[in-house]
C-alpha positions as a LaTeX table, in Angstrom:
\begin{tabular}{lrrr}
\hline
Residue & $x$ (\AA) & $y$ (\AA) & $z$ (\AA) \\
\hline
Met1 & 40.18 & 16.98 & 20.78 \\
Arg2 & 37.90 & 17.95 & 17.88 \\
Lys3 & 38.12 & 14.41 & 16.52 \\
Leu4 & 37.14 & 12.99 & 19.89 \\
Ile5 & 34.11 & 15.32 & 20.16 \\
Phe6 & 33.11 & 14.51 & 16.56 \\
Ala7 & 33.39 & 10.78 & 17.26 \\
Ala8 & 31.27 & 11.10 & 20.40 \\
Val9 & 28.59 & 13.09 & 18.59 \\
Leu10 & 28.59 & 10.62 & 15.69 \\
Ala11 & 28.32 & 7.65 & 18.06 \\
Ala12 & 25.40 & 9.29 & 19.88 \\
Ala13 & 23.63 & 9.99 & 16.60 \\
Val14 & 24.06 & 6.41 & 15.38 \\
Ala15 & 22.87 & 5.01 & 18.72 \\
Gly16 & 19.88 & 7.36 & 18.72 \\
Gly17 & 18.99 & 6.42 & 15.17 \\
Ala18 & 19.23 & 2.70 & 15.95 \\
Tyr19 & 17.02 & 3.15 & 19.00 \\
Ala20 & 14.44 & 5.13 & 16.99 \\
Leu21 & 14.36 & 2.43 & 14.32 \\
Ile22 & 13.88 & $-0.35$ & 16.85 \\
Ala23 & 11.39 & 1.58 & 18.99 \\
Ser24 & 9.27 & 2.60 & 16.05 \\
Gly25 & 8.20 & $-1.00$ & 15.25 \\
Ser26 & 6.32 & $-1.02$ & 11.96 \\
Glu27 & 7.51 & 2.51 & 11.20 \\
Gly28 & 11.04 & 1.15 & 11.24 \\
Ala29 & 9.95 & $-1.65$ & 8.93 \\
Ala30 & 8.33 & 0.91 & 6.67 \\
Ala31 & 11.60 & 2.78 & 6.41 \\
Ala32 & 13.33 & $-0.43$ & 5.35 \\
Gly33 & 10.64 & $-1.24$ & 2.76 \\
Gly34 & 9.14 & $-4.60$ & 1.86 \\
Pro35 & 6.33 & $-6.71$ & 3.32 \\
Val36 & 5.35 & $-6.55$ & 6.98 \\
Ala37 & 2.78 & $-8.82$ & 8.62 \\
Thr38 & 0.08 & $-7.03$ & 10.60 \\
Ser39 & $-3.35$ & $-7.53$ & 12.08 \\
Thr40 & $-4.92$ & $-4.09$ & 11.78 \\
Pro41 & $-8.54$ & $-3.34$ & 10.86 \\
Leu42 & $-8.88$ & $-1.66$ & 7.48 \\
Pro43 & $-10.16$ & 1.87 & 8.09 \\
Ala44 & $-13.42$ & 2.93 & 6.48 \\
Leu45 & $-12.56$ & 4.02 & 2.96 \\
Lys46 & $-15.50$ & 5.36 & 1.01 \\
Gly47 & $-15.64$ & 8.06 & $-1.60$ \\
Glu48 & $-15.58$ & 9.13 & $-5.20$ \\
Ser49 & $-13.77$ & 6.93 & $-7.67$ \\
Val50 & $-11.45$ & 8.35 & $-10.28$ \\
Ser51 & $-13.97$ & 7.33 & $-12.96$ \\
Gly52 & $-16.74$ & 9.33 & $-11.25$ \\
Gly53 & $-18.66$ & 6.58 & $-9.47$ \\
Ser54 & $-18.26$ & 5.72 & $-5.83$ \\
Val55 & $-16.23$ & 3.12 & $-3.96$ \\
Asp56 & $-16.92$ & 1.77 & $-0.48$ \\
Leu57 & $-14.45$ & $-0.81$ & 0.76 \\
Ala58 & $-17.08$ & $-2.08$ & 3.21 \\
Asp59 & $-18.68$ & $-3.61$ & 0.10 \\
Phe60 & $-15.54$ & $-5.72$ & $-0.35$ \\
Arg61 & $-16.10$ & $-7.64$ & 2.91 \\
Gly62 & $-16.16$ & $-11.36$ & 2.21 \\
Asp63 & $-13.39$ & $-11.06$ & $-0.38$ \\
Val64 & $-9.64$ & $-10.77$ & 0.00 \\
Thr65 & $-8.83$ & $-7.23$ & $-1.07$ \\
Val66 & $-5.64$ & $-5.62$ & $-2.33$ \\
Val67 & $-5.45$ & $-1.85$ & $-1.78$ \\
Asn68 & $-2.67$ & $-0.06$ & $-3.64$ \\
Val69 & $-1.80$ & 3.58 & $-2.86$ \\
Trp70 & $-0.40$ & 5.28 & $-5.96$ \\
Ala71 & 0.14 & 8.61 & $-7.70$ \\
Thr72 & 0.90 & 9.59 & $-11.27$ \\
Trp73 & 4.08 & 11.41 & $-10.21$ \\
Cys74 & 5.48 & 8.34 & $-8.39$ \\
Gly75 & 8.13 & 6.45 & $-10.38$ \\
Pro76 & 7.93 & 3.18 & $-8.40$ \\
Cys77 & 4.13 & 3.30 & $-8.78$ \\
Arg78 & 4.59 & 3.38 & $-12.54$ \\
Ala79 & 6.99 & 0.44 & $-12.38$ \\
Glu80 & 4.64 & $-1.80$ & $-10.36$ \\
Gln81 & 1.35 & $-0.93$ & $-12.12$ \\
Pro82 & 1.60 & $-3.54$ & $-14.92$ \\
Ala83 & 2.07 & $-6.32$ & $-12.32$ \\
Leu84 & $-0.95$ & $-5.08$ & $-10.36$ \\
Val85 & $-3.08$ & $-5.18$ & $-13.51$ \\
Arg86 & $-1.93$ & $-8.73$ & $-14.33$ \\
Leu87 & $-2.56$ & $-9.94$ & $-10.78$ \\
Ser88 & $-5.99$ & $-8.34$ & $-10.61$ \\
Arg89 & $-6.97$ & $-10.30$ & $-13.72$ \\
Arg90 & $-5.35$ & $-13.53$ & $-12.50$ \\
Tyr91 & $-7.14$ & $-13.45$ & $-9.14$ \\
Ala92 & $-10.50$ & $-12.05$ & $-10.30$ \\
Asp93 & $-12.20$ & $-15.45$ & $-10.17$ \\
Lys94 & $-10.56$ & $-16.47$ & $-6.87$ \\
Gly95 & $-12.39$ & $-14.09$ & $-4.54$ \\
Val96 & $-9.73$ & $-11.38$ & $-4.66$ \\
Arg97 & $-10.61$ & $-7.77$ & $-5.45$ \\
Phe98 & $-8.26$ & $-4.92$ & $-6.15$ \\
Val99 & $-8.80$ & $-1.23$ & $-5.52$ \\
Gly100 & $-6.48$ & 1.69 & $-6.01$ \\
Leu101 & $-6.13$ & 4.75 & $-3.83$ \\
Asn102 & $-4.95$ & 7.66 & $-5.93$ \\
Tyr103 & $-2.95$ & 10.02 & $-3.76$ \\
Gln104 & $-3.04$ & 13.78 & $-4.34$ \\
Asp105 & $-3.60$ & 13.82 & $-8.09$ \\
Asn106 & $-6.32$ & 15.64 & $-9.92$ \\
Gln107 & $-9.01$ & 13.52 & $-11.50$ \\
Ala108 & $-7.90$ & 14.09 & $-15.10$ \\
Ala109 & $-4.30$ & 12.98 & $-14.42$ \\
Ala110 & $-5.48$ & 9.92 & $-12.49$ \\
Gln111 & $-7.92$ & 8.96 & $-15.25$ \\
Ala112 & $-5.18$ & 9.28 & $-17.87$ \\
Trp113 & $-3.07$ & 6.84 & $-15.82$ \\
Ile114 & $-5.94$ & 4.36 & $-15.58$ \\
Asp115 & $-6.45$ & 4.60 & $-19.34$ \\
Glu116 & $-2.73$ & 4.26 & $-20.10$ \\
Phe117 & $-2.32$ & 1.10 & $-18.00$ \\
His118 & $-5.79$ & $-0.32$ & $-18.74$ \\
Val119 & $-6.46$ & $-0.65$ & $-15.02$ \\
Pro120 & $-9.53$ & $-2.90$ & $-14.68$ \\
Tyr121 & $-10.42$ & $-1.96$ & $-11.08$ \\
Asp122 & $-11.69$ & 1.18 & $-9.36$ \\
Ser123 & $-9.48$ & 3.71 & $-7.64$ \\
Leu124 & $-10.58$ & 6.07 & $-4.91$ \\
Leu125 & $-9.75$ & 9.69 & $-5.67$ \\
Asp126 & $-7.81$ & 11.10 & $-2.71$ \\
Glu127 & $-6.89$ & 14.61 & $-3.81$ \\
Gln128 & $-6.38$ & 15.82 & $-0.23$ \\
Gly129 & $-4.60$ & 12.68 & 1.05 \\
Arg130 & $-7.28$ & 12.03 & 3.69 \\
Tyr131 & $-7.78$ & 8.32 & 2.94 \\
Ala132 & $-4.07$ & 7.65 & 2.67 \\
Asp133 & $-3.58$ & 9.35 & 6.05 \\
Asp134 & $-6.24$ & 7.03 & 7.51 \\
Leu135 & $-4.09$ & 4.10 & 6.38 \\
Gly136 & $-1.04$ & 5.69 & 8.00 \\
Phe137 & 1.12 & 5.08 & 4.97 \\
Pro138 & 4.66 & 6.51 & 5.09 \\
Tyr139 & 5.39 & 6.97 & 1.37 \\
Leu140 & 4.42 & 5.80 & $-2.10$ \\
Pro141 & 3.68 & 3.21 & $-3.22$ \\
Asp142 & 2.19 & 1.06 & $-0.50$ \\
Thr143 & 0.07 & $-2.06$ & $-0.94$ \\
Tyr144 & $-2.24$ & $-3.60$ & 1.65 \\
Val145 & $-3.49$ & $-7.20$ & 1.53 \\
Val146 & $-6.75$ & $-7.40$ & 3.47 \\
Asp147 & $-8.50$ & $-10.61$ & 4.50 \\
Ala148 & $-12.19$ & $-11.29$ & 3.90 \\
Asp149 & $-13.04$ & $-10.03$ & 7.41 \\
Gly150 & $-11.53$ & $-6.60$ & 6.73 \\
Thr151 & $-8.24$ & $-7.06$ & 8.60 \\
Ile152 & $-5.03$ & $-5.89$ & 6.97 \\
Arg153 & $-2.73$ & $-8.93$ & 7.01 \\
Trp154 & 0.19 & $-7.59$ & 4.99 \\
Val155 & 1.54 & $-4.16$ & 4.16 \\
Ile156 & 4.12 & $-3.86$ & 1.43 \\
Tyr157 & 6.05 & $-0.65$ & 1.96 \\
Gly158 & 7.46 & 0.63 & $-1.30$ \\
Glu159 & 7.37 & $-0.95$ & $-4.73$ \\
Thr160 & 6.20 & $-4.54$ & $-4.97$ \\
Asn161 & 6.53 & $-7.09$ & $-7.73$ \\
Glu162 & 4.27 & $-9.78$ & $-9.11$ \\
Arg163 & 5.83 & $-12.71$ & $-7.26$ \\
Glu164 & 5.99 & $-10.97$ & $-3.87$ \\
Leu165 & 2.37 & $-9.80$ & $-3.99$ \\
Ser166 & 1.11 & $-13.10$ & $-5.42$ \\
Asp167 & 2.78 & $-15.04$ & $-2.58$ \\
Leu168 & 1.11 & $-12.79$ & 0.03 \\
Ile169 & $-2.30$ & $-13.05$ & $-1.63$ \\
Asp170 & $-1.95$ & $-16.85$ & $-1.77$ \\
Glu171 & $-1.04$ & $-16.92$ & 1.93 \\
Val172 & $-4.12$ & $-14.90$ & 2.88 \\
Leu173 & $-6.35$ & $-17.04$ & 0.64 \\
Ala174 & $-4.96$ & $-20.22$ & 2.23 \\
Thr175 & $-5.61$ & $-18.85$ & 5.71 \\
Gln176 & $-9.18$ & $-18.01$ & 4.71 \\
Ala177 & $-9.74$ & $-21.56$ & 3.45 \\
Ser178 & $-8.65$ & $-23.20$ & 6.70 \\
\hline
\end{tabular}
């Protein structure tokens, strides 16, 4: 009898979990990781940069923009950072801008990261997690590919790589050209 009750409870839990995953739409996709197509306006992101200046993503309108949410204590963030630096340099003359969003680090730690990886683009300092919350990100890292009109076209949940992100940037650039 115990086995029968256990099996019933297990079946209900699996069915409930499957329903939650399907019903949650993009949240379910986020849990699985990888790129997800979207058509969501980029929220207003404006504030202090890690280097002490200011960043306003409204100034990026007219350019394809890649927003990467990262933290110094995030292992997958560390793994993907060299590819982000290479891609930012490769696409710099193609109307693509990169910006980081440093999540819940202090300024000194974030600046040390930028120096270590020779990051050539600005990062918003988000010590309280307010900007990241505005994006609705589920975990680190996340990368958003935004078209020139300010619409998020792709979200990459979790660690990305050079080829995956390059393909998505190329897709958004091609759409802009047509």
